[in-house]
Rosetta silent file (secondary structure, phi, psi, omega in degrees, C-alpha in Angstrom):
SEQUENCE: MFELLEATVKPLMLNSNVLDVAYEMYLQAPQSNNPIIDLRELSRRTGASLLECRNAIVDANKVGRFPNCALES
SCORE:     score description
SCORE:     0.000 S_00000001
   1 L     0.000  -45.209 -178.518    0.017    0.001    0.004 S_00000001
   2 H   -60.948  -38.906 -178.677    2.829    2.396    0.882 S_00000001
   3 H   -63.776  -39.871  179.908    4.509    1.751   -2.487 S_00000001
   4 H   -64.728  -42.461  179.432    1.297    2.721   -4.326 S_00000001
   5 H   -66.030  -41.550  177.684    0.986    5.924   -2.319 S_00000001
   6 H   -63.991  -40.435  179.372    4.644    6.776   -2.905 S_00000001
   7 H   -66.645  -31.059  179.493    4.353    6.136   -6.664 S_00000001
   8 H   -77.102  -40.858 -175.011    1.327    8.441   -6.743 S_00000001
   9 H   -85.929  -32.342 -173.686    2.806   11.298   -4.717 S_00000001
  10 H   -56.313  -43.223  177.958    6.428   11.244   -5.832 S_00000001
  11 H   -60.763  -28.268  178.187    5.809   12.839   -9.281 S_00000001
  12 H   -70.713  -24.463 -175.372    4.063   15.689   -7.540 S_00000001
  13 H   -89.059   -7.809 -177.595    7.139   16.330   -5.379 S_00000001
  14 L   -69.443  153.751 -178.769    9.528   16.617   -8.396 S_00000001
  15 L   -69.397  102.767 -173.481   10.987   20.014   -9.187 S_00000001
  16 H   -66.432  -36.737  179.110    8.415   21.318  -11.693 S_00000001
  17 H   -60.964  -46.247 -179.873   10.529   24.231  -12.884 S_00000001
  18 H   -65.471  -42.425 -178.890   13.455   21.980  -13.785 S_00000001
  19 H   -68.320  -36.997  178.513   11.109   19.453  -15.453 S_00000001
  20 H   -62.973  -47.647  179.227    9.279   22.104  -17.468 S_00000001
  21 H   -67.275  -40.165  178.169   12.520   23.459  -18.898 S_00000001
  22 H   -63.650  -35.829  177.254   13.896   19.953  -19.410 S_00000001
  23 H   -65.997  -40.515  177.330   10.736   18.996  -21.340 S_00000001
  24 H   -60.886  -46.998  176.434   11.212   21.989  -23.603 S_00000001
  25 H   -59.525  -39.462  179.435   14.794   20.910  -24.217 S_00000001
  26 H   -62.376  -43.469 -178.854   13.668   17.357  -24.779 S_00000001
  27 H   -70.974  -31.617 -178.849   11.189   18.417  -27.419 S_00000001
  28 H   -82.481  -17.901 -179.540   13.745   20.705  -29.130 S_00000001
  29 L   -68.411  147.984  175.076   16.446   18.035  -29.272 S_00000001
  30 L   -57.911  133.150 -174.850   16.880   16.137  -32.528 S_00000001
  31 L   -85.190   69.790  174.345   14.602   13.131  -32.165 S_00000001
  32 L   -83.786 -161.138  178.361   17.146   10.446  -32.654 S_00000001
  33 L   -61.660  -36.833 -179.488   17.084    7.195  -30.684 S_00000001
  34 L  -135.390   95.604  176.347   18.018    9.115  -27.516 S_00000001
  35 L   -57.778  135.980 -175.822   17.234   12.872  -27.453 S_00000001
  36 E   -96.318  131.892  170.639   19.939   14.664  -25.408 S_00000001
  37 E  -110.502  120.033 -178.897   19.250   16.977  -22.497 S_00000001
  38 E   -81.061  111.868 -176.324   22.246   19.129  -21.598 S_00000001
  39 H   -64.441  -36.562 -176.799   22.420   19.299  -17.781 S_00000001
  40 H   -67.986  -39.263  176.892   24.692   22.353  -17.784 S_00000001
  41 H   -66.212  -43.678  179.485   22.206   24.289  -19.976 S_00000001
  42 H   -60.761  -42.562  178.587   19.304   23.108  -17.847 S_00000001
  43 H   -64.957  -40.598  178.620   21.140   24.198  -14.712 S_00000001
  44 H   -63.899  -42.682 -177.796   21.932   27.587  -16.245 S_00000001
  45 H   -70.586  -33.151 -173.454   18.303   28.146  -17.270 S_00000001
  46 H  -102.284  -19.669 -174.696   16.754   27.081  -13.955 S_00000001
  47 L    78.746    4.343  177.432   19.377   28.025  -11.376 S_00000001
  48 L   -87.441  156.495 -178.118   19.284   24.513   -9.964 S_00000001
  49 L   -73.681  162.544  178.009   22.502   22.582   -9.412 S_00000001
  50 H   -55.971  -42.704 -177.602   23.611   19.900  -11.876 S_00000001
  51 H   -66.073  -41.544  177.483   22.824   17.225   -9.359 S_00000001
  52 H   -62.207  -42.343  178.444   19.277   18.553   -8.740 S_00000001
  53 H   -62.252  -49.208 -179.309   18.688   18.635  -12.517 S_00000001
  54 H   -61.218  -48.373 -177.585   19.988   15.122  -12.991 S_00000001
  55 H   -64.520  -37.430  177.396   18.030   13.706  -10.066 S_00000001
  56 H   -62.629  -44.456  179.679   14.787   15.382  -11.203 S_00000001
  57 H   -67.894  -41.343 -178.944   15.097   13.894  -14.703 S_00000001
  58 H   -67.202  -40.855  179.505   16.047   10.439  -13.443 S_00000001
  59 H   -67.578  -39.151  176.538   13.126   10.395  -10.977 S_00000001
  60 H   -63.228  -37.148  179.572   10.777   11.607  -13.705 S_00000001
  61 H   -63.498  -37.082 -179.413   12.069    8.896  -16.026 S_00000001
  62 H   -60.754  -28.401 -179.752   11.225    6.293  -13.365 S_00000001
  63 L  -104.601   17.991  170.506    7.545    7.331  -13.611 S_00000001
  64 L   100.438   -0.411  178.552    7.510    7.354  -17.402 S_00000001
  65 L   -91.674  152.166  178.683    8.590   10.892  -18.356 S_00000001
  66 L    58.710   53.737 -179.789   11.492   11.586  -20.766 S_00000001
  67 L   -66.275  142.859  174.131   11.577    8.102  -22.333 S_00000001
  68 L    58.153   29.406  178.064   14.767    7.146  -24.075 S_00000001
  69 L   -92.254  159.194  175.581   16.569   10.391  -23.290 S_00000001
  70 E  -119.814  142.923  178.004   20.295   10.795  -22.753 S_00000001
  71 E  -102.524  139.384 -178.103   21.879   13.250  -20.309 S_00000001
  72 E  -130.230  143.010  176.436   24.928   15.288  -21.149 S_00000001
  73 L  -132.551    0.000    0.000   26.988   17.529  -18.864 S_00000001
């Protein structure tokens, strides 16, 4: 039961600003097998640290967002 609750609430706790900008970058990236999201650019645009940006994208990927993306720093 706890796992279901955690899976439902966790996406709501993700850094929405970072994810919004990352989604824009994801859509603008050439749609190859693995669209690339540049963590340094994401950090620059959002003011979040590289680690915060990376963790937000990895957590979002676990719940189905940013499928098949690659991260670059």
